[in-house]
Backbone bond lengths (Angstrom), bond angles and torsions (degrees), N, CA, C in turn:
res aa  C-N    CA-C-N  psi(-1)  N-CA   C-N-CA  omega(-1)  CA-C   N-CA-C  phi
1 M - - - 1.584 - - 1.380 109.66 -
2 T 1.414 123.47 134.34 1.307 126.64 176.71 1.637 108.74 -74.78
3 S 1.404 119.47 160.15 1.369 114.97 176.30 1.414 118.32 -68.58
4 K 1.321 118.70 -27.88 1.440 122.66 168.85 1.651 115.87 -51.84
5 V 1.414 106.68 -52.32 1.546 116.35 -177.06 1.569 106.01 -63.89
6 F 1.346 116.95 -40.43 1.420 120.14 -172.29 1.587 106.37 -69.86
7 G 1.347 117.72 -42.28 1.473 127.90 179.17 1.631 108.60 -55.61
8 M 1.351 112.77 -52.67 1.488 121.04 177.57 1.530 109.80 -59.41
9 K 1.273 119.55 -46.77 1.501 117.78 -179.38 1.562 115.30 -66.29
10 L 1.362 116.66 -34.65 1.291 123.04 175.56 1.584 108.68 -64.60
11 L 1.280 119.73 -53.34 1.418 124.54 178.86 1.475 112.32 -51.37
12 S 1.451 116.46 -43.51 1.420 122.55 -175.90 1.656 107.75 -65.31
13 I 1.285 115.76 -37.51 1.329 119.13 177.93 1.503 115.40 -62.61
14 Y 1.407 109.59 -42.28 1.526 114.73 177.54 1.450 115.07 -71.52
15 L 1.356 121.89 -29.26 1.342 126.39 171.61 1.511 118.11 -65.01
16 R 1.343 114.17 -46.26 1.439 122.97 170.81 1.491 117.17 -56.49
17 K 1.180 117.20 -36.79 1.435 124.25 -174.59 1.715 109.65 -94.12
18 N 1.306 109.46 3.07 1.499 115.37 -178.60 1.596 112.86 53.99
19 L 1.305 111.45 35.94 1.415 118.52 178.68 1.723 106.09 -91.20
20 P 1.342 115.53 154.88 1.440 117.77 -179.02 1.559 104.26 -61.66
21 K 1.381 111.81 150.51 1.405 117.17 177.66 1.575 113.29 -61.28
22 P 1.304 122.41 132.98 1.377 123.59 179.07 1.569 117.29 -71.31
23 N 1.280 119.38 163.68 1.438 118.47 -174.20 1.596 107.46 -92.27
24 L 1.388 104.87 76.83 1.665 112.70 177.85 1.540 105.51 -68.27
25 P 1.311 114.40 163.50 1.477 117.36 177.65 1.585 106.25 -67.77
26 M 1.323 110.21 151.90 1.429 116.18 175.73 1.582 110.45 -120.23
27 Y 1.329 115.25 148.48 1.429 113.32 179.44 1.488 107.53 -121.14
28 F 1.497 118.97 159.12 1.369 120.26 179.27 1.510 111.46 -131.89
29 T 1.239 117.87 147.51 1.327 122.88 168.57 1.534 107.02 -109.59
30 Y 1.287 124.52 135.01 1.388 120.82 -160.55 1.727 106.20 -145.63
31 I 1.377 110.72 149.16 1.511 115.38 174.81 1.538 106.97 -117.37
32 L 1.277 110.27 131.73 1.627 113.91 174.97 1.439 108.05 -110.83
33 E 1.310 119.55 152.43 1.476 123.96 176.84 1.683 98.31 -116.75
34 C 1.318 112.51 122.19 1.446 125.09 179.64 1.507 111.09 -81.59
35 A 1.315 120.66 160.71 1.429 122.30 178.92 1.500 113.09 -59.11
36 D 1.253 122.84 -23.69 1.445 124.74 176.81 1.490 114.04 -92.79
37 K 1.398 115.22 15.35 1.444 124.16 174.80 1.526 111.35 75.06
38 T 1.352 121.30 3.75 1.368 112.29 173.83 1.461 114.02 -84.34
39 L 1.402 119.20 171.43 1.506 119.91 -173.38 1.635 102.69 -115.84
40 Y 1.371 107.13 145.26 1.394 119.61 171.38 1.492 111.19 -125.37
41 I 1.370 116.74 132.25 1.497 125.54 -177.98 1.446 110.12 -114.23
42 G 1.373 116.66 134.11 1.347 123.45 -177.81 1.519 117.34 -152.83
43 C 1.350 122.94 178.09 1.399 121.63 172.26 1.526 108.69 -144.63
44 T 1.297 114.35 154.23 1.449 123.20 -169.25 1.534 110.95 -161.15
45 N 1.381 116.63 164.75 1.457 119.19 171.48 1.478 117.43 -101.43
46 D 1.352 111.19 -2.05 1.476 122.04 178.74 1.566 112.96 -145.07
47 I 1.275 111.40 90.66 1.495 119.49 -174.85 1.494 117.62 -57.32
48 E 1.342 113.00 -38.83 1.541 113.59 -176.00 1.589 107.06 -76.72
49 R 1.277 118.75 -41.88 1.515 123.23 173.74 1.549 110.77 -52.24
50 R 1.393 114.43 -50.29 1.366 118.12 179.35 1.448 119.22 -60.57
51 L 1.256 114.96 -43.08 1.555 122.82 176.03 1.436 108.75 -58.03
52 K 1.397 122.39 -49.55 1.356 123.74 178.51 1.487 112.54 -56.78
53 Q 1.430 118.61 -38.34 1.363 121.66 -176.14 1.496 105.65 -67.07
54 H 1.394 120.05 -42.45 1.449 122.92 -178.24 1.485 108.86 -60.94
55 N 1.333 116.96 -39.49 1.539 113.86 -176.35 1.534 117.80 -90.36
56 N 1.379 116.41 -22.88 1.455 118.08 -171.46 1.526 117.08 -118.71
57 S 1.287 116.54 -30.70 1.466 118.73 -160.41 1.513 109.15 -107.53
58 K 1.425 105.79 167.31 1.553 109.44 173.65 1.522 111.46 -75.56
59 R 1.267 119.85 -10.70 1.446 125.36 -178.70 1.529 115.29 -75.98
60 G 1.422 116.69 -14.19 1.485 121.80 -177.70 1.511 102.99 -65.99
61 A 1.401 106.83 154.37 1.527 111.09 170.67 1.486 117.04 -61.38
62 H 1.316 111.73 140.16 1.476 117.92 -174.50 1.566 105.66 -51.08
63 Y 1.304 124.52 -40.65 1.354 124.78 -173.62 1.519 110.61 -53.19
64 T 1.357 113.42 -48.29 1.472 119.10 179.69 1.475 117.35 -80.26
65 K 1.377 115.42 -20.26 1.414 114.14 -179.00 1.554 112.16 -69.88
66 I 1.304 114.57 -24.98 1.557 113.14 -179.69 1.595 106.86 -97.98
67 R 1.288 120.87 8.97 1.549 126.33 178.32 1.431 114.96 -126.85
68 R 1.293 114.61 27.02 1.519 118.60 176.90 1.494 116.19 -70.27
69 P 1.313 116.49 155.62 1.502 131.49 -12.16 1.564 116.75 -69.04
70 V 1.247 114.35 158.13 1.467 117.97 175.88 1.415 110.33 -115.13
71 V 1.291 126.09 148.31 1.358 128.00 176.82 1.495 111.26 -119.05
72 L 1.388 117.91 138.05 1.531 118.53 173.37 1.482 104.83 -76.16
73 K 1.343 111.27 122.57 1.569 122.50 174.65 1.491 113.07 -101.68
74 Y 1.288 120.00 -24.68 1.392 121.11 -171.07 1.525 111.04 -163.34
75 K 1.363 119.24 147.34 1.442 124.91 -179.76 1.516 107.27 -152.59
76 E 1.378 114.09 148.85 1.343 123.21 167.50 1.485 112.17 -133.90
77 K 1.303 116.53 151.06 1.514 116.95 -174.36 1.579 105.31 -117.37
78 F 1.454 107.16 145.60 1.399 115.00 177.98 1.392 110.88 -142.83
79 E 1.448 119.63 159.30 1.446 124.17 -179.87 1.499 116.28 -80.85
80 T 1.326 117.19 -16.25 1.409 118.37 -174.64 1.504 109.46 -136.75
81 L 1.354 119.93 143.87 1.555 120.57 178.89 1.550 107.42 -62.40
82 G 1.291 125.94 -31.48 1.396 122.69 177.99 1.561 113.66 -60.86
83 E 1.403 113.65 -40.94 1.448 113.99 178.14 1.379 108.75 -68.86
84 A 1.288 129.99 -30.00 1.429 133.22 -172.45 1.567 105.01 -78.78
85 R 1.345 118.44 -40.83 1.402 119.14 178.02 1.565 115.32 -69.19
86 R 1.279 112.54 -30.46 1.527 118.18 -178.20 1.516 104.26 -72.20
87 R 1.312 118.77 -39.18 1.482 122.28 177.64 1.516 109.29 -68.90
88 E 1.218 117.54 -40.43 1.597 117.62 174.92 1.499 108.18 -59.89
89 H 1.213 117.03 -43.12 1.611 118.35 -177.22 1.490 108.61 -69.78
90 E 1.260 121.03 -32.77 1.455 127.26 172.55 1.496 109.76 -59.93
91 F 1.361 117.97 -56.33 1.466 122.63 178.80 1.468 110.29 -51.65
92 K 1.338 113.62 -51.57 1.597 115.64 -176.77 1.484 117.97 -65.38
93 S 1.355 116.36 -13.48 1.387 122.80 167.72 1.588 119.17 -76.70
94 W 1.267 107.30 -20.94 1.484 113.86 -177.56 1.605 115.05 -77.22
95 E 1.295 112.57 156.79 1.419 114.81 174.61 1.526 111.51 -80.47
96 R 1.504 114.12 156.19 1.331 113.02 -178.44 1.477 122.91 -49.79
97 K 1.450 112.85 -40.46 1.400 118.95 -179.70 1.634 115.38 -55.70
98 E 1.421 107.22 -36.97 1.641 115.56 178.98 1.581 108.16 -65.45
99 K 1.368 114.54 -37.46 1.416 113.81 -171.22 1.541 103.59 -76.38
100 L 1.415 121.41 -38.09 1.410 119.77 -179.52 1.483 111.78 -64.42
101 K 1.346 112.91 -33.12 1.473 113.17 175.58 1.577 118.89 -64.57
102 L 1.329 111.68 -34.21 1.459 121.45 172.57 1.464 115.19 -64.00
103 I 1.375 117.58 -41.15 1.380 121.97 -170.62 1.611 112.07 -89.54
104 A 1.340 112.75 -10.68 1.490 115.08 178.75 1.384 119.17 -70.61
């Protein structure tokens, strides 16, 4: 059983029994502005950890490692990784001016 299916089944059980919604993992699609004013788009399940990685660690994406510091300009929250990845792909298909309008 995939984690998405398991999460949906677990959520339906909670809703049927009127229990508070469980702490299911959340995913984020985000936009960073690099020191050279370029934009970086990604997704993660831990936005704070990922931002630290982009700015400080060897685990940050190569693109951002050479353009530090980076600043979080925008984020959206999703219940599944698939939704976050679809939104990431959508953002990457946009022209720069559309992205700048979103983060303004």
